[in-house]
N, C-alpha and C positions, 0 to 999 in steps of 0.2 A: 876344283875349287867351288863350283856350284854346290857340291855336296856339302862342303865344309860350311858354306854360308847357310844352307838348310839346316844342319845341325846346330848351328849358333842361334838360328832364328827359334828352333823348337826350344832350346834352353831359356832363351830370353822370354818366350811366351809363357813358359811355366813358371819363371821367375816373376813376371808381371801378374800372372794369376794368382801367385801367392800373395803378392802385395795387395791385390784387390780384395781378396777373400780372407787374407790374414790367418784364418783357421780353417781346419777341415770342415766343409758343410756338415758333415756327419755330427759334429760336436754341437750343432745347434739343439739338439734333443736335450742336451745338459744345461743349455742357457737358461738364465732366470727369465729372458723374454718368452722362452718356450713354456718352462715348467710352472711359472708363476709360483714357485715354491715359497718365496717371501711371504706371500699372502696366507698360505696354508700354515707356515710356521708361527705368525703372530696370532692367527685366529684360533688354532686348535687348542682343545681343553687341556691336552697334555702339557702345554707351555703355559698354563694359566690365562689362556686367551678368552675372547668373547664367546666362543662356543660354550662356556660354562654357563653364560646367562642365557643364551638362545636355545642350546640343545639341538641345533641344526647343523648337521655335518658341512663342512666347507663345499663339499661337492654338491650340495642342494641350494647354495646361494650363488649368487653370480659373479662372485669374486674372480674364479678361475677362468671365466669367459669374458672378462672385461674387454671391449673393444671400442675403438673409435667411430664405429658405424661403417666405415669403408675401408678398403684396401688403399695401399699407396696410390693405385691408378684410379681410385674414386668408384671401383666396384663395389657394390652394396654387400655388406656382410649380413648372412643368415645366422642370427644368434643361436638357433637350435642345432646347427651343424658346425658352428665355428671351431676352429682350432688354430692356434697361433702357428705362423709359418713365415717365410722369407717375404712374402708379398705384403705383409702388413706394413713393412718399412720400405721395400724396394719396388719401384717401378722400374723394371729392367728395360723397358722399351726406351727409357731416357737415360740408360746407364745405370751405374752402381752406387753413385753418390746420394746420400740421404740428407734432405734439408732439415734445418731446426723445425720448420713447421710440421714436419712429419713426427719428429720426436714429441713435440709439444701437444700433439693430438692425444697422446696417452698420459705423458708426464705434466699433468695440469698444475701440480703444486709449482714446478718451475715456470710454467706459462704465467701463473699468477704472479710469481715474483717479479718477473720482467714487467708485467703490467702494472703493479703496485709501485715498484721502484724503478721508473725508467731512467737510464743513464746513470744509475748509482754504481751498478757492478763494474769495477775497474777492468774485468776481462771483456765483457760484452762492449764495453766503451771502446775497446781497442780492436773491435772486429772479430773476437773469437767466436767460433761455433761450438755446438755441442762436441764434435769429434775433433776439435782442438785439443781438448784434454783427455776425453773418454777414448777408448781403445777398441778395436774390432773384436779383440778377445773378450772384452766385457760384454759386448752386444751379441756376439755368434757363438759364445761358450768356448771353452777349452778342453772339453773331455771329462772335467771334474763337476760333481755335483754339489751345489751349494743350497744352503737353507735360507739365505738372505744375502743381500748385497754387503752386509757388515761382516760376513764370513771372512777371514783372512784368505787372500788370494782371489776373492770374487771380484774386486776392482783393482784397478792399477793406477787410478788417479791419486796423485800426491802433490802437495803443493811443491815439496822438495824436488820433484821431476824437473822443474824449471828454477826455482828459487834455492839454489845450492851452490855454494855454502851460504847459510844465512849471514847477513851482514851483522857485525858485532855492535850491539847497542845495549843500553841499560834493560830494556824490556826483554829481547832475546836472550841476553846473557842469564837472566833471573829466571825465565819462564820456559825456555824452548825445550828442556828435558823432561818437563813434567806437564806441560800445558800446550794442546795442539793450536795450530795457527788459527783456526776457526773460531776459537774462544775470543780472541782479540780482534780478529779482522772481518768477522761476519757482522753486518749491521743488524740483521734480524733473522729469525726464522718465522715461518708462517704455518698455520694449520687449518683445516676444517675443523669445526668445533660442534660437539653435540650432534652427531649423524643420527637421523631418525631411522633406525633399522627396520621398522615397519613398512615404511615406503620402499626399501630396498627388497624385502622379502615378498611383499605383497603385490608391488606394482613395477619393481626392477627400476625405481627412481632413486637417484642419490640425492638426499636432502639433509645437508648440514644446516645448523642454525645460521652459520655465517664463518667467515674467515677471521681468525684472531691473528694478530700482527704486532711488530714493534715490541717483541720480546725475544728473549733467548735463555733457555735452560743451561745451566752449568751441570754436566754430569761428568761420569768417568767412562770412556769408551774401553770396553774389555776386548780382549784379555790384555792388551798393553798397560791400561789403567791411566792413560794420559787425560787430563781435563779436556773435555770437548764440548762444543755447541750441541745442544739437544733440543728436541721438540716433543709434542705429545699428540696423541690421537684419543678422541673420546666418542662413546656412542651411548644411545639409550635403546632399551627395547622392553615393552611391556612394563614400564614404570621403574626398571632397573638401570643403573649407570655404570660406565665402565672407563677406566683411563689407563693407558700405557704411555711409558717414556722411553725414549730412544736416542742415541746420537744422531745427529742430522747435520748434513753439510749444505748450507743454503748457497744460492747462487746469487748473493748480494754481498759481494766483498768490497769493502771500502778502499779507497787509494791508501797509501801509506801515511800520507799527511792528514788522514781523516779517521786514523784507527782509534779503537776505544781507549779512553783515557783510564788511569788508574782508578779514579773515584767511580767510575762507572760500574766497576765490580766491588772494589774493596770499600767496606762499609757503606755501600749504597742504601738507598731507602728500604729495599727489600731485605737486605742483611739485617739492618736495624730493626725492622719490624719482626723479623723471626727471633732475634735476640731478646726482644722486649715482651713478645706475647707467645713465642713458640709457634707461631703459625705464619703462613703466607697465603693469601687468597689470591689464587691464580686467576680464576674466572668468578665473577660475583653478580647476582641478579640485582639490578638497580630497581628498587620498588617504584620510585617516582617516575622514571623514564620507560618502566616495563621492558627492559632489555638487559642482555648479559654484556658485561664490560670486563675485558681482560686487563691484568695488571701489566704495565709496560716495564721495559728495561731488563736488565739481567737478573734472572731468578736462580738462586743457588737451589740444587736439590740436595737436602740436608740428609744424614743417615736414617732419620725418622720420617722420611717424605711421605710414606703411606698415610700417616695420621697428620702431618704437619702442613702440607699442600692442601688447600681447600678448593673445591670446585662447586659451583652450583649448575643445575641443569634445567632445561626446559622440555615440554612435550609439544608436538604439533597436533592440533585438533581439527585441521582441515582434511579434505579428502586426499587419501594417499595416492590416488591414481591422476591428480591434477597438478598443475603447476603451483608453486608455493605462493601462499597467501601470507604475507609477513605479518598480519593481524591475528594470526591462528596460533602463533606460538605462545604458550603460557608456562608460568614458573611450574616445575615439576618437583624439584627437591635439592637440599643441600647435601653434599657428601656423596661419595662413591661406594657402590655395592661390591666392585671388584677392581683392584688395582695390579697391573702386570709390570713385573720387571725381569726381563729375560736376561739372567745373570751373565750368560756367555757373551753378551753384546754390551751391556750398560750397567752401571752401578752408581749409587749416590756418591757425593763427596764424602770425604772421612771427616771426623771430628776435628783432626789438626787442620785440614784444609778450610773447614768452617771457621776455625780460630784465625787463621790468616786472613780470611776474607773480612773478618771483623775489625781488622786493623786499618785504621786510615792511613793510606799510603800515597805520597806524591812522588814525582820522578826523582826529585831531590832526596827524599827519604829512602828511595829504592837505591840510588847511587851510594848511600851511606852504608847500605847492607852488603856491598860487594867488597870484598877484601882487595887489598892493593898488591897482594903477593901470594904465591902458593906457600902454604905452611902445614907442617905436622906438628900437633901440640903433644905434650906429655899425658899419658893416660891419667884418667882419674876415677876412683882413688888409686893410689899406687904406694905400697903394695895393695893388693886386692884379693879377695876371696868371696865367691867365685867369679863375679862380674866386674866389669870396668868399662868406662867410656872412652872411645878414641875419637878425637876432633881433628878435622882438617879443613883447611881454607882453601877456595879456589878463586882466582881472580877473573876466570873466563869459564865457559862450558868445555868439558873435557872428558875423556874416558878415564876411569879410575880403577885401579887394582889394589886391593889391600890384603896383605897376607901376614899370617903369623908363623914364626920359626922358633924351634928350640934353641938352647945355647950352643949347639954344635951346628946350627945351619940347616937342620932338617924341617921342611915344611910341615906344620900340624894342622894347619886349618887356613882356608881362604874365605874372608869375610866378603869380599868384593871382587868380582871378576869381570874387568873390561866393560863396566857399566857407565853409561854416559851420565854425568852430573852436571847441574846447572851452576853457574857461578854462585858463590855464597858460602855459608859456614854450615858444615855438614858433621853430624856425630853418629858413630856406630857403636853399638853395644857389643861386648864381646864376653861369651859365657865359657868360662874354663872348668866347668864341672867335672868333665871327663879327662882332665890333665892333672898330672902330678905338680907338686910344689916345684919351683925353680924359677930360673931367669928365662924369660921369653923376649923375642925381638918382633915388633910389627913394623912392616915396611909398605910405603905407600909409592906407586908407580904410576906416572901418566906421561903421555908423549913429550911433555915440557918440563917434567919435574920428578925427582926421586929422593926419598929420605926414609931413615929408619930411627927407631928409638928401642930403648930397653924398658921392660917392666918386670915386676915380681909377683909371682902368684906365691902366697903364703897361707898354706891350709893348717 
């Protein structure tokens, strides 16, 4: 009997160890916490990064050895010999749990979010901690190498992990298939602006002009292409300026009764400015106040953002090895010498999306746009040669399959294969250039609805 208990104890110990460490410790070598590969990805010249301006390899700057000064147990870190390891976060003499204070020693942007917007985030207000949403796989690694946290699989955090299924309402029904939760629910993003890279290179001092806040870029997160909240990073070095854009998930999520109103995106002041002038000044030098001021609110990133989004920059004229003197910032220039858009992670909005943003929309208007029933319409034109349009109506978000068959029921083409579509009116073009004349059938299938109609290809 004692032997059986001993075996059970061994099994339970192994199971508990698995729960504690979640991943094989050997995987830490592939963790972004270890590799710092995200920094390399965005900096290196091959990806259009800031290295093109500095001509200094990332290994020769301080990014890959960035550290908070001490290990988790307050042991001082020697920058010359530092390499990331488990003790950065874990003080094993006190157990394996890592407090938020440890996370925020490195994740300064999130620390600033909490400080600048106390009590706003709905999750922190309910007592959430970093690891309430984030997972040990994300922090410890999973054996796969990632170039950025934006890589598919690099993170497991999703709103849908808890908020599923989404409640059916006008905003969700219209947007959820094409717009990510953050675009409407994140109050703001923040970013340090105009980092003075001479201070980093010469004195190992991080010296941004300051934090820009109360704004949010609208971008598309790739490869899925959903509209997503975005932010920017900007640097200057030896008189040259740089800006990069990226999807970003802020930790300032508003409660559901305080979410973004339609008018805060649709036809807002920034959209109107773009339509009237072709430009949006994101950050501008105020000559009277002698300081940089960032534009507030939702800022769409249009297809021509690299010329239409405008940025002003300053230079620091004080000693690079001393604390920042706010009076030593002087105007440097208008415009960017280099703009980065890593297409595997981010894309601007499309012309069609910009057109939709240009429409003044209220909740009542949005309700009118949602059909009251499922419907498959007759294609037009009909007869056709060689292209025609198929229109269908969806009263709710659902998965859609749309196929074409010949007159004897043989499938000849799949136009849509189990793709999630939002509630609304949708149109699909069908090109029959490679098909002979004849009668064809198009059929729509959803979990709730199915219908078909005939059409005539006449060449």
